[in-house]
C-alpha positions in Angstrom: 122.2 17.1 62.0 119.8 18.7 61.4 118.7 22.5 63.8 115.6 24.1 64.0 115.3 27.7 65.6 112.3 29.4 67.0 111.9 32.9 68.2 108.5 34.5 69.1 107.8 37.2 71.9 104.9 35.9 74.0 102.1 38.7 74.9 102.6 40.4 78.3 101.9 38.9 81.5 101.8 34.9 79.2 106.1 34.0 79.7 105.2 31.8 82.4 101.8 29.6 80.5 104.1 29.8 77.2 107.0 28.0 80.0 104.5 25.7 81.4 103.0 24.8 77.1 106.4 24.0 76.6 106.9 22.2 79.6 104.6 20.0 79.5 105.2 19.3 75.7 109.7 18.4 77.2 108.3 16.1 79.3 106.5 13.9 76.1 109.1 14.6 73.7 112.2 13.0 75.9 110.2 9.8 76.7 109.2 9.7 72.6 111.6 11.0 70.9 115.0 9.5 70.8 116.2 11.4 68.2 116.0 14.8 69.3 118.9 15.0 70.8 118.1 18.8 72.6 114.7 20.8 73.3 115.2 24.1 74.8 113.4 26.5 75.9 115.5 29.7 76.5 114.3 33.8 77.1 116.3 36.4 76.0 118.9 38.8 78.7 117.3 41.7 79.9 113.9 40.7 77.8 112.1 37.6 79.1 109.1 38.4 76.7 111.8 37.2 73.8 111.5 33.3 73.3 114.2 31.6 71.6 113.2 27.4 70.8 116.6 25.5 69.8 115.7 21.8 69.2 118.6 19.2 67.3 117.3 16.5 65.6 119.3 13.3 64.5 118.0 14.5 61.1 115.6 16.8 59.3 113.1 13.9 59.1 113.1 12.9 62.4 111.1 16.7 62.7 109.4 16.1 59.4 107.9 12.8 60.0 108.0 11.9 63.9 108.0 15.6 66.0 105.5 17.6 63.9 102.8 14.9 64.1 103.2 13.9 67.8 99.9 14.8 70.0 101.6 16.5 72.0 103.3 19.3 70.0 99.8 19.0 68.4 98.5 20.1 71.7 101.3 23.3 72.0 101.1 24.1 69.0 96.7 25.2 68.4 97.6 26.9 71.8 100.7 28.6 71.4 99.0 30.8 69.7 96.7 32.3 72.2 99.2 33.2 74.3 102.1 35.3 71.6 102.2 38.6 69.8 103.3 39.0 65.8 104.9 36.3 64.0 106.6 32.7 64.8 109.9 33.2 63.1 111.6 29.2 62.1 114.8 29.3 60.7 116.6 26.0 59.3 120.3 25.1 60.0 122.2 22.4 59.3 125.5 21.2 62.5 128.6 22.2 60.7 130.4 18.6 61.6 134.1 18.7 62.1 136.5 16.2 61.4 
């Protein structure tokens, strides 16, 4: 399993707009991407401008080839920079599977 963790900070007062962008993308993600198992947006406790996006895929190819090529993801990635401050931090992980 492949996991992507994305962290960023929304611009002041733009938290709801960022939520709307991800909500719109999430509807399509769940309809079209069967190998995307988890796609959840989180606010940091005590600081709702700090955002963490957690994505889990069956394998890395599902993210690289399928997810990144979808028009709704391209639209999200084009719009998101308008509503954030600073850098977007992306971290990639592999799930440790216990027998």
